[in-house]
Every structure is written in structure tokens, then in C-alpha cells.
TORLO-436055 format. One record per residue: x, y, z of N, C-alpha, C in turn. Coordinates in steps of 0.1 Angstrom, whole numbers, plus 2048, in hexadecimal, padded with zeros to 3 digits. Layout:
<guvexs>
@nX: X | nY: Y | nZ: Z | caX: X | caY: Y | caZ: Z | cX: X | cY: Y | cZ: Z
...
</guvexs>
This chain:
<guvexs>
@nX: 7D8 | nY: 7ED | nZ: 74D | caX: 7E3 | caY: 7F6 | caZ: 74E | cX: 7ED | cY: 7F2 | cZ: 742
@nX: 7F2 | nY: 7FC | nZ: 73C | caX: 7FC | caY: 7FA | caZ: 731 | cX: 808 | cY: 7F3 | cZ: 736
@nX: 80F | nY: 7EC | nZ: 72D | caX: 81C | caY: 7E6 | caZ: 731 | cX: 825 | cY: 7F1 | cZ: 735
@nX: 82C | nY: 7EF | nZ: 741 | caX: 834 | caY: 7F9 | caZ: 747 | cX: 843 | cY: 7F4 | cZ: 745
@nX: 84C | nY: 7FE | nZ: 744 | caX: 85A | caY: 7FB | caZ: 743 | cX: 861 | cY: 7FF | cZ: 750
@nX: 86D | nY: 7FA | nZ: 751 | caX: 876 | caY: 7FD | caZ: 75C | cX: 879 | cY: 80C | cZ: 75C
@nX: 87A | nY: 812 | nZ: 768 | caX: 87E | caY: 820 | caZ: 76A | cX: 88B | cY: 823 | cZ: 763
@nX: 88B | nY: 82D | nZ: 75C | caX: 897 | caY: 832 | caZ: 755 | cX: 89A | cY: 840 | cZ: 75B
@nX: 8A7 | nY: 844 | nZ: 75B | caX: 8AB | caY: 851 | caZ: 762 | cX: 8A3 | cY: 85D | cZ: 75C
@nX: 89E | nY: 85C | nZ: 74F | caX: 898 | caY: 867 | caZ: 749 | cX: 889 | cY: 867 | cZ: 74C
@nX: 883 | nY: 85D | nZ: 752 | caX: 875 | caY: 85C | caZ: 754 | cX: 871 | cY: 866 | cZ: 75F
@nX: 865 | nY: 86B | nZ: 75E | caX: 860 | caY: 875 | caZ: 768 | cX: 858 | cY: 86D | cZ: 772
@nX: 85D | nY: 86D | nZ: 77F | caX: 857 | caY: 866 | caZ: 78A | cX: 851 | cY: 871 | cZ: 793
@nX: 844 | nY: 86F | nZ: 796 | caX: 83D | caY: 879 | caZ: 79F | cX: 836 | cY: 871 | cZ: 7AA
@nX: 839 | nY: 874 | nZ: 7B7 | caX: 832 | caY: 86F | caZ: 7C2 | cX: 829 | cY: 87A | cZ: 7C8
@nX: 81C | nY: 877 | nZ: 7C9 | caX: 813 | caY: 882 | caZ: 7CD | cX: 807 | cY: 87C | cZ: 7D5
@nX: 800 | nY: 884 | nZ: 7DC | caX: 7F4 | caY: 880 | caZ: 7E3 | cX: 7E9 | cY: 87B | cZ: 7D8
@nX: 7E1 | nY: 872 | nZ: 7DD | caX: 7D6 | caY: 86D | caZ: 7D5 | cX: 7CD | cY: 879 | cZ: 7D0
@nX: 7C7 | nY: 877 | nZ: 7C5 | caX: 7BD | caY: 880 | caZ: 7C0 | cX: 7B1 | cY: 878 | cZ: 7BA
@nX: 7A5 | nY: 87E | nZ: 7BA | caX: 799 | caY: 878 | caZ: 7B5 | cX: 79C | cY: 872 | cZ: 7A7
@nX: 7A4 | nY: 879 | nZ: 79F | caX: 7A6 | caY: 875 | caZ: 791 | cX: 7AF | cY: 868 | cZ: 790
@nX: 7B5 | nY: 864 | nZ: 79B | caX: 7BD | caY: 858 | caZ: 79B | cX: 7B5 | cY: 84B | cZ: 79C
@nX: 7A8 | nY: 84C | nZ: 79F | caX: 7A1 | caY: 840 | caZ: 7A2 | cX: 7A2 | cY: 835 | cZ: 796
@nX: 7A0 | nY: 839 | nZ: 78A | caX: 7A0 | caY: 82E | caZ: 77F | cX: 7AE | cY: 827 | cZ: 77F
@nX: 7B9 | nY: 82F | nZ: 780 | caX: 7C6 | caY: 828 | caZ: 780 | cX: 7C8 | cY: 821 | cZ: 78D
@nX: 7C3 | nY: 826 | nZ: 798 | caX: 7C5 | caY: 81F | caZ: 7A5 | cX: 7BD | cY: 812 | cZ: 7A4
@nX: 7B2 | nY: 812 | nZ: 79F | caX: 7AA | caY: 806 | caZ: 79D | cX: 7B1 | cY: 7FB | cZ: 795
@nX: 7B7 | nY: 800 | nZ: 78A | caX: 7BF | caY: 7F7 | caZ: 781 | cX: 7CB | cY: 7F1 | cZ: 789
@nX: 7D2 | nY: 7F9 | nZ: 790 | caX: 7DD | caY: 7F5 | caZ: 799 | cX: 7D8 | cY: 7EB | cZ: 7A3
@nX: 7CC | nY: 7ED | nZ: 7A9 | caX: 7C7 | caY: 7E5 | caZ: 7B3 | cX: 7C3 | cY: 7D7 | cZ: 7AD
@nX: 7BF | nY: 7D6 | nZ: 7A1 | caX: 7BC | caY: 7C9 | caZ: 79B | cX: 7C9 | cY: 7C1 | cZ: 798
@nX: 7D4 | nY: 7C8 | nZ: 795 | caX: 7E0 | caY: 7C1 | caZ: 794 | cX: 7E5 | cY: 7BB | cZ: 7A1
@nX: 7E3 | nY: 7C3 | nZ: 7AC | caX: 7E7 | caY: 7BF | caZ: 7B9 | cX: 7DE | cY: 7B3 | cZ: 7BD
@nX: 7D1 | nY: 7B4 | nZ: 7BB | caX: 7C8 | caY: 7A9 | caZ: 7BF | cX: 7CB | cY: 79C | cZ: 7B8
@nX: 7CE | nY: 79D | nZ: 7AB | caX: 7D1 | caY: 791 | caZ: 7A3 | cX: 7DE | cY: 789 | cZ: 7A7
@nX: 7E8 | nY: 791 | nZ: 7AC | caX: 7F4 | caY: 78A | caZ: 7B0 | cX: 7F6 | cY: 787 | cZ: 7BF
@nX: 7EC | nY: 78C | nZ: 7C6 | caX: 7EE | caY: 78B | caZ: 7D5 | cX: 7E6 | cY: 77F | cZ: 7DB
@nX: 7E7 | nY: 77D | nZ: 7E7 | caX: 7DF | caY: 773 | caZ: 7EF | cX: 7D0 | cY: 777 | cZ: 7ED
@nX: 7CD | nY: 783 | nZ: 7EB | caX: 7BF | caY: 787 | caZ: 7EA | cX: 7B8 | cY: 783 | cZ: 7DD
@nX: 7C0 | nY: 77D | nZ: 7D4 | caX: 7BA | caY: 777 | caZ: 7C8 | cX: 7AF | cY: 76D | cZ: 7CB
@nX: 7B0 | nY: 767 | nZ: 7D7 | caX: 7A6 | caY: 75D | caZ: 7DB | cX: 799 | cY: 763 | cZ: 7DF
@nX: 799 | nY: 770 | nZ: 7E1 | caX: 78D | caY: 777 | caZ: 7E5 | cX: 787 | cY: 77F | cZ: 7D9
@nX: 77A | nY: 782 | nZ: 7DA | caX: 774 | caY: 78A | caZ: 7CF | cX: 77A | cY: 798 | cZ: 7CE
@nX: 778 | nY: 79E | nZ: 7C3 | caX: 77D | caY: 7AC | caZ: 7C1 | cX: 771 | cY: 7B5 | cZ: 7BF
@nX: 771 | nY: 7BF | nZ: 7C7 | caX: 765 | caY: 7C9 | caZ: 7C6 | cX: 76A | cY: 7D7 | cZ: 7C2
@nX: 767 | nY: 7DB | nZ: 7B6 | caX: 76B | caY: 7E9 | caZ: 7B2 | cX: 765 | cY: 7F3 | cZ: 7BC
@nX: 758 | nY: 7F1 | nZ: 7C1 | caX: 752 | caY: 7FA | caZ: 7CA | cX: 75A | cY: 7FB | cZ: 7D7
@nX: 75F | nY: 7EF | nZ: 7DC | caX: 766 | caY: 7EF | caZ: 7E8 | cX: 774 | cY: 7F6 | cZ: 7E7
@nX: 77A | nY: 7F4 | nZ: 7DB | caX: 787 | caY: 7FC | caZ: 7D8 | cX: 784 | cY: 80B | cZ: 7D8
@nX: 779 | nY: 80E | nZ: 7D1 | caX: 775 | caY: 81D | caZ: 7D0 | cX: 773 | cY: 823 | cZ: 7DE
@nX: 76B | nY: 81C | nZ: 7E7 | caX: 768 | caY: 821 | caZ: 7F4 | cX: 775 | cY: 822 | cZ: 7FC
@nX: 77E | nY: 818 | nZ: 7FB | caX: 78B | caY: 819 | caZ: 803 | cX: 793 | cY: 824 | cZ: 7FE
@nX: 794 | nY: 826 | nZ: 7F1 | caX: 79B | caY: 831 | caZ: 7EA | cX: 796 | cY: 83F | cZ: 7EF
@nX: 789 | nY: 840 | nZ: 7EF | caX: 782 | caY: 84D | caZ: 7F3 | cX: 785 | cY: 850 | cZ: 802
@nX: 785 | nY: 846 | nZ: 80A | caX: 788 | caY: 848 | caZ: 818 | cX: 796 | cY: 84E | cZ: 81A
@nX: 79F | nY: 849 | nZ: 813 | caX: 7AD | caY: 84E | caZ: 813 | cX: 7AF | cY: 85B | cZ: 80D
@nX: 7A6 | nY: 85F | nZ: 804 | caX: 7A6 | caY: 86C | caZ: 7FE | cX: 79F | cY: 876 | cZ: 806
@nX: 795 | nY: 873 | nZ: 80D | caX: 78C | caY: 87D | caZ: 814 | cX: 78C | cY: 87E | cZ: 823
@nX: 790 | nY: 874 | nZ: 82A | caX: 790 | caY: 874 | caZ: 838 | cX: 79D | cY: 878 | cZ: 83E
@nX: 79C | nY: 881 | nZ: 848 | caX: 7A9 | caY: 887 | caZ: 84D | cX: 7B3 | cY: 87E | cZ: 854
@nX: 7AE | nY: 872 | nZ: 859 | caX: 7B7 | caY: 869 | caZ: 85F | cX: 7BC | cY: 85E | cZ: 856
@nX: 7B9 | nY: 860 | nZ: 849 | caX: 7BE | caY: 857 | caZ: 83E | cX: 7C6 | cY: 860 | cZ: 834
@nX: 7CF | nY: 859 | nZ: 82D | caX: 7D6 | caY: 860 | caZ: 822 | cX: 7DB | cY: 855 | cZ: 818
@nX: 7DE | nY: 85A | nZ: 80C | caX: 7E3 | caY: 852 | caZ: 802 | cX: 7EC | cY: 859 | cZ: 7F8
@nX: 7F5 | nY: 852 | nZ: 7F2 | caX: 7FE | caY: 858 | caZ: 7E8 | cX: 7FF | cY: 84E | cZ: 7DC
@nX: 802 | nY: 854 | nZ: 7D1 | caX: 804 | caY: 84C | caZ: 7C5 | cX: 812 | cY: 850 | cZ: 7BE
@nX: 817 | nY: 847 | nZ: 7B6 | caX: 823 | caY: 849 | caZ: 7AF | cX: 81F | cY: 848 | cZ: 7A0
@nX: 823 | nY: 853 | nZ: 799 | caX: 821 | caY: 853 | caZ: 78A | cX: 82F | cY: 853 | cZ: 784
@nX: 830 | nY: 84B | nZ: 779 | caX: 83C | caY: 84B | caZ: 770 | cX: 837 | cY: 84E | cZ: 762
@nX: 83C | nY: 85A | nZ: 75D | caX: 837 | caY: 85E | caZ: 750 | cX: 828 | cY: 85E | cZ: 74F
@nX: 821 | nY: 862 | nZ: 759 | caX: 813 | caY: 863 | caZ: 758 | cX: 80B | cY: 857 | cZ: 75C
@nX: 812 | nY: 84C | nZ: 75E | caX: 80B | caY: 83F | caZ: 761 | cX: 80C | cY: 83C | cZ: 770
@nX: 801 | nY: 839 | nZ: 776 | caX: 801 | caY: 835 | caZ: 785 | cX: 808 | cY: 827 | cZ: 786
@nX: 813 | nY: 827 | nZ: 78E | caX: 81A | caY: 81A | caZ: 790 | cX: 81B | cY: 815 | cZ: 79E
@nX: 816 | nY: 81D | nZ: 7A8 | caX: 817 | caY: 819 | caZ: 7B6 | cX: 80D | cY: 822 | cZ: 7BE
@nX: 809 | nY: 81C | nZ: 7C9 | caX: 800 | caY: 823 | caZ: 7D2 | cX: 803 | cY: 81F | cZ: 7E1
@nX: 800 | nY: 828 | nZ: 7EA | caX: 802 | caY: 825 | caZ: 7F8 | cX: 7F7 | cY: 82C | cZ: 800
@nX: 7F0 | nY: 824 | nZ: 808 | caX: 7E5 | caY: 829 | caZ: 810 | cX: 7E8 | cY: 827 | cZ: 81F
@nX: 7E4 | nY: 831 | nZ: 827 | caX: 7E7 | caY: 831 | caZ: 835 | cX: 7DC | cY: 838 | cZ: 83D
@nX: 7DC | nY: 835 | nZ: 84A | caX: 7D3 | caY: 83C | caZ: 854 | cX: 7DB | cY: 83D | cZ: 861
@nX: 7D6 | nY: 846 | nZ: 869 | caX: 7DB | caY: 846 | caZ: 877 | cX: 7CF | cY: 843 | cZ: 880
@nX: 7D2 | nY: 83E | nZ: 88C | caX: 7C8 | caY: 839 | caZ: 895 | cX: 7CE | cY: 838 | cZ: 8A3
@nX: 7C7 | nY: 833 | nZ: 8AC | caX: 7CC | caY: 831 | caZ: 8B9 | cX: 7CE | cY: 822 | cZ: 8BB
@nX: 7DA | nY: 81E | nZ: 8C0 | caX: 7DE | caY: 810 | caZ: 8C0 | cX: 7D5 | cY: 807 | cZ: 8C9
@nX: 7D1 | nY: 80D | nZ: 8D4 | caX: 7CA | caY: 804 | caZ: 8DE | cX: 7C0 | cY: 80C | cZ: 8E6
@nX: 7B9 | nY: 805 | nZ: 8EE | caX: 7B0 | caY: 80C | caZ: 8F8 | cX: 7B8 | cY: 812 | cZ: 903
@nX: 7C5 | nY: 810 | nZ: 904 | caX: 7CD | caY: 815 | caZ: 90F | cX: 7D3 | cY: 823 | cZ: 90D
@nX: 7D3 | nY: 828 | nZ: 901 | caX: 7DB | caY: 834 | caZ: 8FE | cX: 7D5 | cY: 83D | cZ: 8F5
@nX: 7D8 | nY: 84A | nZ: 8F6 | caX: 7D4 | caY: 854 | caZ: 8ED | cX: 7DE | cY: 857 | cZ: 8E2
@nX: 7E9 | nY: 84F | nZ: 8E2 | caX: 7F4 | caY: 851 | caZ: 8D8 | cX: 7EF | cY: 84C | cZ: 8CB
@nX: 7F2 | nY: 854 | nZ: 8C0 | caX: 7EF | caY: 850 | caZ: 8B3 | cX: 7FA | cY: 847 | cZ: 8AD
@nX: 7F6 | nY: 83E | nZ: 8A4 | caX: 800 | caY: 836 | caZ: 89C | cX: 7FA | cY: 836 | cZ: 88E
@nX: 803 | nY: 834 | nZ: 885 | caX: 7FF | caY: 834 | caZ: 876 | cX: 7FF | cY: 825 | cZ: 872
@nX: 7F6 | nY: 822 | nZ: 869 | caX: 7F5 | caY: 815 | caZ: 863 | cX: 7F6 | cY: 816 | cZ: 854
@nX: 7FE | nY: 80E | nZ: 84E | caX: 7FE | caY: 80C | caZ: 83F | cX: 7F2 | cY: 804 | cZ: 83C
@nX: 7E9 | nY: 809 | nZ: 834 | caX: 7DD | caY: 801 | caZ: 830 | cX: 7DE | cY: 7FA | cZ: 823
@nX: 7E9 | nY: 7FC | nZ: 81C | caX: 7EC | caY: 7F5 | caZ: 80F | cX: 7F6 | cY: 7FD | cZ: 807
@nX: 7FF | nY: 7F6 | nZ: 802 | caX: 808 | caY: 7FC | caZ: 7F8 | cX: 80B | cY: 7F2 | cZ: 7EE
@nX: 80D | nY: 7F7 | nZ: 7E2 | caX: 80F | caY: 7EE | caZ: 7D7 | cX: 817 | cY: 7F5 | cZ: 7CC
@nX: 822 | nY: 7EE | nZ: 7C7 | caX: 82A | caY: 7F3 | caZ: 7BC | cX: 828 | cY: 7E9 | cZ: 7B0
@nX: 824 | nY: 7EF | nZ: 7A5 | caX: 822 | caY: 7E6 | caZ: 799 | cX: 82F | cY: 7DD | cZ: 797
@nX: 82D | nY: 7D1 | nZ: 794 | caX: 839 | caY: 7C8 | caZ: 792 | cX: 844 | cY: 7CD | cZ: 789
@nX: 841 | nY: 7D4 | nZ: 77F | caX: 84B | caY: 7DA | caZ: 776 | cX: 853 | cY: 7E5 | cZ: 77C
@nX: 84F | nY: 7EA | nZ: 788 | caX: 856 | caY: 7F5 | caZ: 78E | cX: 85C | cY: 7F2 | cZ: 79C
@nX: 85C | nY: 7E5 | nZ: 7A0 | caX: 861 | caY: 7E1 | caZ: 7AD | cX: 870 | cY: 7E1 | cZ: 7AD
@nX: 876 | nY: 7E2 | nZ: 7B9 | caX: 884 | caY: 7E2 | caZ: 7BB | cX: 88B | cY: 7EE | cZ: 7B5
@nX: 884 | nY: 7F9 | nZ: 7B5 | caX: 88A | caY: 805 | caZ: 7AF | cX: 889 | cY: 811 | cZ: 7B9
@nX: 886 | nY: 80E | nZ: 7C5 | caX: 886 | caY: 819 | caZ: 7CF | cX: 878 | cY: 820 | cZ: 7D1
@nX: 86E | nY: 81C | nZ: 7CA | caX: 861 | caY: 823 | caZ: 7CB | cX: 85B | cY: 820 | cZ: 7D9
@nX: 85B | nY: 814 | nZ: 7DD | caX: 855 | caY: 811 | caZ: 7EA | cX: 85C | cY: 818 | cZ: 7F5
@nX: 869 | nY: 819 | nZ: 7F5 | caX: 870 | caY: 821 | caZ: 7FF | cX: 86C | cY: 82F | cZ: 7FF
@nX: 86A | nY: 835 | nZ: 7F4 | caX: 866 | caY: 843 | caZ: 7F3 | cX: 858 | cY: 845 | cZ: 7F9
@nX: 84F | nY: 83B | nZ: 7F6 | caX: 842 | caY: 83C | caZ: 7FB | cX: 842 | cY: 83B | cZ: 80A
@nX: 84B | nY: 832 | nZ: 810 | caX: 84C | caY: 831 | caZ: 81E | cX: 851 | cY: 83E | cZ: 824
@nX: 85A | nY: 845 | nZ: 81E | caX: 85F | caY: 851 | caZ: 823 | cX: 853 | cY: 85B | cZ: 824
@nX: 84B | nY: 85C | nZ: 81A | caX: 83F | caY: 865 | caZ: 81B | cX: 835 | cY: 861 | cZ: 826
@nX: 833 | nY: 854 | nZ: 826 | caX: 82A | caY: 84F | caZ: 831 | cX: 82F | cY: 852 | cZ: 83F
@nX: 83C | nY: 850 | nZ: 841 | caX: 842 | caY: 853 | caZ: 84E | cX: 841 | cY: 862 | cZ: 852
@nX: 844 | nY: 86B | nZ: 848 | caX: 843 | caY: 879 | caZ: 84A | cX: 834 | cY: 87D | cZ: 84D
@nX: 82B | nY: 877 | nZ: 846 | caX: 81D | caY: 87A | caZ: 849 | cX: 819 | cY: 876 | cZ: 857
@nX: 81E | nY: 86A | nZ: 85B | caX: 81C | caY: 865 | caZ: 869 | cX: 821 | cY: 86F | cZ: 873
@nX: 82D | nY: 874 | nZ: 871 | caX: 834 | caY: 87D | caZ: 87A | cX: 82B | cY: 88A | cZ: 87A
@nX: 827 | nY: 88F | nZ: 86F | caX: 81F | caY: 89B | caZ: 86E | cX: 812 | cY: 899 | cZ: 876
@nX: 80D | nY: 88D | nZ: 877 | caX: 800 | caY: 88A | caZ: 87E | cX: 802 | cY: 887 | cZ: 88C
@nX: 80F | nY: 888 | nZ: 891 | caX: 813 | caY: 886 | caZ: 89F | cX: 811 | cY: 877 | cZ: 8A3
@nX: 814 | nY: 86E | nZ: 89A | caX: 813 | caY: 860 | caZ: 89C | cX: 820 | cY: 85C | cZ: 8A4
@nX: 81F | nY: 852 | nZ: 8AD | caX: 82A | caY: 84D | caZ: 8B4 | cX: 833 | cY: 844 | cZ: 8AC
@nX: 82D | nY: 83C | nZ: 8A3 | caX: 834 | caY: 834 | caZ: 89A | cX: 82B | cY: 82F | cZ: 88F
@nX: 831 | nY: 828 | nZ: 886 | caX: 829 | caY: 823 | caZ: 87A | cX: 829 | cY: 814 | cZ: 87A
@nX: 81F | nY: 80E | nZ: 874 | caX: 81E | caY: 800 | caZ: 872 | cX: 81D | cY: 7FD | cZ: 863
@nX: 822 | nY: 7F2 | nZ: 860 | caX: 821 | caY: 7ED | caZ: 852 | cX: 81F | cY: 7DE | cZ: 853
@nX: 816 | nY: 7D8 | nZ: 84B | caX: 814 | caY: 7CA | caZ: 84A | cX: 816 | cY: 7C5 | cZ: 83C
@nX: 81A | nY: 7B9 | nZ: 83B | caX: 81C | caY: 7B2 | caZ: 82E | cX: 813 | cY: 7A6 | cZ: 82E
@nX: 807 | nY: 7A7 | nZ: 827 | caX: 7FD | caY: 79D | caZ: 827 | cX: 7F9 | cY: 797 | cZ: 81A
@nX: 7FF | nY: 79D | nZ: 80F | caX: 7FB | caY: 799 | caZ: 802 | cX: 802 | cY: 78D | cZ: 7FC
@nX: 80D | nY: 789 | nZ: 802 | caX: 815 | caY: 77E | caZ: 7FE | cX: 81B | cY: 781 | cZ: 7F0
@nX: 81D | nY: 78D | nZ: 7ED | caX: 824 | caY: 791 | caZ: 7E1 | cX: 832 | cY: 794 | cZ: 7E4
@nX: 83B | nY: 78A | nZ: 7E1 | caX: 849 | caY: 78B | caZ: 7E4 | cX: 84B | cY: 78E | cZ: 7F3
@nX: 844 | nY: 787 | nZ: 7FB | caX: 844 | caY: 78A | caZ: 80A | cX: 852 | cY: 78C | cZ: 810
@nX: 85B | nY: 782 | nZ: 80D | caX: 868 | caY: 782 | caZ: 814 | cX: 870 | cY: 78F | cZ: 80F
@nX: 870 | nY: 791 | nZ: 802 | caX: 877 | caY: 79D | caZ: 7FD | cX: 870 | cY: 7AA | cZ: 802
@nX: 863 | nY: 7AA | nZ: 802 | caX: 85C | caY: 7B6 | caZ: 807 | cX: 860 | cY: 7B9 | cZ: 816
@nX: 85F | nY: 7AF | nZ: 81E | caX: 862 | caY: 7B1 | caZ: 82C | cX: 870 | cY: 7B5 | cZ: 82E
@nX: 879 | nY: 7AF | nZ: 827 | caX: 888 | caY: 7B2 | caZ: 828 | cX: 88A | cY: 7C1 | cZ: 825
@nX: 883 | nY: 7C6 | nZ: 81A | caX: 885 | caY: 7D4 | caZ: 816 | cX: 87F | cY: 7DD | cZ: 821
@nX: 874 | nY: 7D9 | nZ: 826 | caX: 86E | caY: 7E2 | caZ: 830 | cX: 876 | cY: 7E2 | cZ: 83D
@nX: 87B | nY: 7D6 | nZ: 841 | caX: 884 | caY: 7D6 | caZ: 84D | cX: 891 | cY: 7DE | cZ: 84A
@nX: 896 | nY: 7DF | nZ: 83E | caX: 8A2 | caY: 7E6 | caZ: 83A | cX: 8A0 | cY: 7F5 | cZ: 83D
@nX: 893 | nY: 7FA | nZ: 83C | caX: 891 | caY: 808 | caZ: 83E | cX: 88D | cY: 80B | cZ: 84D
@nX: 88F | nY: 801 | nZ: 856 | caX: 88D | caY: 804 | caZ: 864 | cX: 881 | cY: 7FD | cZ: 86B
@nX: 879 | nY: 7F6 | nZ: 864 | caX: 86E | caY: 7F0 | caZ: 86A | cX: 872 | cY: 7E3 | cZ: 871
@nX: 86C | nY: 7E0 | nZ: 87D | caX: 86F | caY: 7D4 | caZ: 884 | cX: 862 | cY: 7CC | cZ: 885
@nX: 864 | nY: 7BF | nZ: 885 | caX: 859 | caY: 7B6 | caZ: 887 | cX: 852 | cY: 7B7 | cZ: 895
@nX: 845 | nY: 7B8 | nZ: 895 | caX: 83E | caY: 7B8 | caZ: 8A2 | cX: 831 | cY: 7B1 | cZ: 8A0
@nX: 82F | nY: 7A7 | nZ: 8A8 | caX: 822 | caY: 7A0 | caZ: 8A7 | cX: 823 | cY: 796 | cZ: 89B
@nX: 818 | nY: 78F | nZ: 89A | caX: 816 | caY: 785 | caZ: 88F | cX: 808 | cY: 786 | cZ: 88A
@nX: 806 | nY: 785 | nZ: 87D | caX: 7F9 | caY: 785 | caZ: 877 | cX: 7F6 | cY: 776 | cZ: 873
@nX: 7EB | nY: 771 | nZ: 878 | caX: 7E7 | caY: 763 | caZ: 875 | cX: 7DA | cY: 764 | cZ: 86E
@nX: 7D8 | nY: 759 | nZ: 866 | caX: 7CB | caY: 758 | caZ: 85E | cX: 7C6 | cY: 74A | cZ: 85F
@nX: 7B9 | nY: 749 | nZ: 85F | caX: 7B2 | caY: 73C | caZ: 85F | cX: 7A8 | cY: 73C | cZ: 853
@nX: 7AA | nY: 734 | nZ: 849 | caX: 7A1 | caY: 734 | caZ: 83E | cX: 795 | cY: 72B | cZ: 840
@nX: 789 | nY: 72F | nZ: 83B | caX: 77D | caY: 727 | caZ: 83D | cX: 778 | cY: 721 | cZ: 830
@nX: 77E | nY: 725 | nZ: 825 | caX: 779 | caY: 71F | caZ: 818 | cX: 784 | cY: 717 | cZ: 813
@nX: 781 | nY: 70B | nZ: 80D | caX: 78B | caY: 702 | caZ: 808 | cX: 794 | cY: 708 | cZ: 7FE
@nX: 790 | nY: 711 | nZ: 7F5 | caX: 798 | caY: 717 | caZ: 7EB | cX: 7A3 | cY: 720 | cZ: 7F1
@nX: 7A1 | nY: 724 | nZ: 7FE | caX: 7AB | caY: 72D | caZ: 805 | cX: 7B4 | cY: 726 | cZ: 80E
@nX: 7B3 | nY: 719 | nZ: 810 | caX: 7BA | caY: 711 | caZ: 81A | cX: 7C9 | cY: 713 | cZ: 817
@nX: 7CD | nY: 714 | nZ: 80B | caX: 7DC | caY: 715 | caZ: 807 | cX: 7E1 | cY: 723 | cZ: 808
@nX: 7D8 | nY: 72D | nZ: 80B | caX: 7DC | caY: 73B | caZ: 80B | cX: 7E6 | cY: 73D | cZ: 816
</guvexs>
């Protein structure tokens, strides 16, 4: 991905649904996320990224959006709706991944993506939305920003590593 600059008032920002043509840029953005996240300890599979991308593009209970600034993809958000448990027919929405390129963070892009995600969830008759922060990319800042837009902590995600290289993850 080319070197990106901070948003300027004159820059053209577009938030739109995923399209097939987005895959090369989405893949490039995914490699940036992989390299700076906890997932850097895991292998990177272009085919896996492609399959995940296509699911969010083509399956009705999945969705995705991208952010372009002056024609460059700088952020993405993937989601799905599902049923939370074996006890209920109520739908809930899950954030399956969102990432804003480091050069474009703290400029309101994530909040705009969450607005779109939440509207999509409402349109799909979801009772509520979930979001998780598992990449360890600015965790405390990310969680604080998500809490600021109304999300509350619920549950805890725990991990147990089996490979020595991941023990510090």
C-alpha cells in the first residue's frame, strides 16, 4: 500500500459496501493488520483472506464495508448476524473484523463504520450488536473508543497458547 497521509478537509472520503474489485486492496490492508496484530504469530493465508472476504460479499447473513480516501482503501469492517444461543430465535450481529490503517486512526473512521454496522444490524432485526477486540492493536485506546459509542463489556475472552513462540501473546 502506498504511504498514506492524514485526512485533510479537502480529501474525498467514501464509505461503501464491499465489492469484488476491492479484494486486492483489502488483501493489502489485511497484511498490514496481520503484521501489527497479535495474529503476526500465526501464518498468513491469502486464500483464507479471500474466502473470508467472499463470504462477507456473497452470503446474506454477512456484510462488509470499506473506506476509501482519494481512491485508496484505508479501512474495512466485516460483520454477520446469527443466533446467540440454543435458547432463542433472536438474531444478534457480530463484528467479524474491522481495521483502520495506522495513518488514518483517531479521525472518526471507526465510529462511522460502527454507525453503518449498527444500522445494518437494525435492518436485519438484530436485538443487539457485539464487538470484540482481539488483535492487541492499541487495545486500551480501541476499547475506550468503542465504549464511548455505547458498547459495554460483557464476558471475557481467554486464550491458551500451545506453541512456545506464542506464549507471550
